[in-house]
C-alpha positions as CSV (number, residue, x, y, z in Angstrom):
1,M,-4.7,1.8,0.9
2,K,-7.5,-0.3,-0.6
3,K,-11.6,0.7,0.9
4,L,-12.2,-3.3,3.7
5,Q,-15.6,-4.7,2.9
6,Y,-15.9,-5.0,6.9
7,A,-15.9,-2.9,9.9
8,K,-15.3,-5.1,12.2
9,H,-11.8,-7.2,12.0
10,F,-11.0,-10.3,15.0
11,T,-7.6,-10.9,15.7
12,L,-7.1,-15.0,16.0
13,E,-7.9,-14.8,19.4
14,E,-10.6,-12.4,19.7
15,A,-12.1,-15.4,16.9
16,R,-11.0,-18.4,19.6
17,K,-12.8,-16.4,22.7
18,E,-16.3,-16.7,20.1
19,L,-16.4,-20.4,19.6
20,T,-18.3,-21.1,22.4
21,M,-21.1,-19.1,21.9
22,V,-20.8,-19.1,18.2
23,H,-20.2,-23.1,17.8
24,A,-24.5,-23.1,20.0
25,L,-25.6,-20.8,17.8
26,A,-24.1,-22.8,14.4
27,S,-25.5,-25.7,15.0
28,K,-28.9,-24.8,16.9
29,M,-28.7,-22.8,12.5
30,A,-28.1,-25.7,10.5
31,E,-30.6,-27.9,13.2
32,L,-33.3,-25.1,12.7
33,K,-32.1,-25.6,8.6
34,K,-32.6,-28.7,8.2
35,I,-36.2,-28.9,10.4
36,L,-37.5,-25.9,7.3
37,D,-36.3,-27.2,4.4
38,S,-37.6,-30.7,5.3
39,R,-41.6,-29.0,5.4
40,G,-40.9,-27.5,2.4
41,W,-40.4,-23.9,3.5
42,D,-37.4,-22.1,1.5
43,V,-35.4,-19.9,4.2
44,R,-33.4,-17.4,2.2
45,R,-37.1,-15.8,0.3
46,H,-39.3,-16.4,2.9
47,R,-41.4,-18.9,1.8
48,Y,-42.7,-22.6,0.8
49,F,-40.3,-23.3,-2.2
50,G,-43.4,-23.4,-5.2
51,G,-45.3,-21.1,-3.4
52,M,-46.1,-17.6,-2.0
53,G,-46.3,-17.7,1.8
54,P,-45.7,-18.0,4.6
55,N,-48.2,-20.2,4.9
56,G,-51.5,-20.6,5.3
57,D,-51.9,-18.3,9.2
58,G,-50.5,-16.1,7.4
59,S,-47.2,-16.2,9.9
60,F,-43.9,-17.5,9.7
61,P,-43.2,-21.5,12.2
62,A,-41.6,-20.3,15.2
63,E,-38.3,-22.2,14.0
64,M,-37.9,-19.8,11.0
65,E,-38.5,-16.7,14.0
66,T,-35.4,-18.1,15.8
67,L,-32.8,-18.9,12.6
68,V,-33.9,-15.7,11.8
69,E,-32.8,-14.0,15.7
70,I,-29.8,-16.4,15.5
71,L,-28.3,-15.7,12.2
72,M,-29.2,-12.0,13.1
73,Q,-27.2,-12.2,16.4
74,L,-24.0,-13.7,14.6
75,E,-24.3,-10.6,11.7
76,S,-24.6,-7.5,14.5
77,K,-21.2,-9.5,16.3
78,G,-19.5,-9.0,12.4
79,I,-18.7,-12.7,12.3
80,V,-20.4,-13.6,8.5
81,V,-22.5,-16.4,8.5
82,K,-21.2,-18.9,5.2
83,G,-23.6,-21.8,5.3
84,M,-26.3,-22.4,7.2
85,E,-26.6,-26.0,6.2
86,E,-23.1,-26.2,8.1
87,G,-22.8,-24.1,10.3
88,L,-19.9,-22.9,7.7
89,I,-18.3,-19.3,10.1
90,D,-15.8,-17.1,8.7
91,F,-14.5,-13.8,10.8
92,P,-13.3,-11.0,9.5
93,H,-9.3,-10.9,10.0
94,I,-6.8,-8.5,8.7
95,R,-3.4,-10.5,7.9
96,K,-0.4,-9.1,9.0
97,S,0.4,-7.6,5.5
98,G,-2.6,-5.5,5.5
99,E,-5.3,-8.0,3.5
100,E,-8.9,-8.2,5.0
101,V,-9.7,-12.3,4.8
102,F,-11.6,-14.8,6.5
103,L,-10.5,-17.1,9.5
104,C,-12.7,-20.3,9.2
105,W,-14.3,-22.9,10.9
106,R,-17.6,-24.8,10.7
107,V,-19.6,-27.7,13.0
108,G,-17.4,-30.7,13.5
109,E,-14.7,-27.9,14.0
110,N,-13.0,-27.3,17.7
111,D,-10.7,-24.7,16.4
112,I,-9.6,-21.8,13.8
113,R,-7.5,-23.5,11.9
114,F,-8.1,-22.1,8.9
115,W,-8.4,-19.5,6.8
116,H,-9.2,-18.2,3.2
117,H,-8.8,-15.0,1.3
118,L,-12.4,-12.9,0.8
119,N,-13.4,-14.6,-2.8
120,D,-12.1,-18.2,-2.6
121,G,-13.9,-19.7,-0.2
122,F,-14.5,-22.7,2.1
123,A,-12.5,-24.7,-0.8
124,G,-9.7,-22.3,-1.0
125,R,-9.3,-22.5,2.4
126,K,-5.1,-22.8,3.3
127,K,-4.5,-23.7,7.3
128,I,-3.9,-21.3,9.7
129,E,0.2,-21.5,9.5
130,E,0.0,-19.8,6.8
131,L,-1.6,-16.2,7.6
C-alpha cells in the first residue's frame, strides 16, 4: 500500500462541517495578507521585501502575528492552506479507490464543490460529483 502524505483526512461531510470556521479564518487571512502586502511585507520570509527585518523596532506587526496564528490554527486541524491571497484551502481526503486527494474550497464559494489530485493544484479541479 502506498504511504499517505497527510496524517489527517476528512470525509466530505467532515470538511463541510469545518466550513463556517474555515470561511471566517480564510477571509481574515486574505484580508491580512492584502494589508501586509500593501505595507511591503514578505509574509513567506517574515520580512520587508528587499530588506532585513523584521522592522525598525525589532517586532512583527500585529497583522503578521494574527496571520501566523490563523495559519497555525488551520494547520493544527489538518487543513492545508494553498493560497493566502484568495483564501484557497484544501482538505486531505481518501477516495474510495484509496487515492489521497484534496477536497478544494476557496473564499467566495458556499460549499465544497471541487476536488483535485495532490499534484494537480487549483487548475486541475474536478467537480465533486466525479470524486
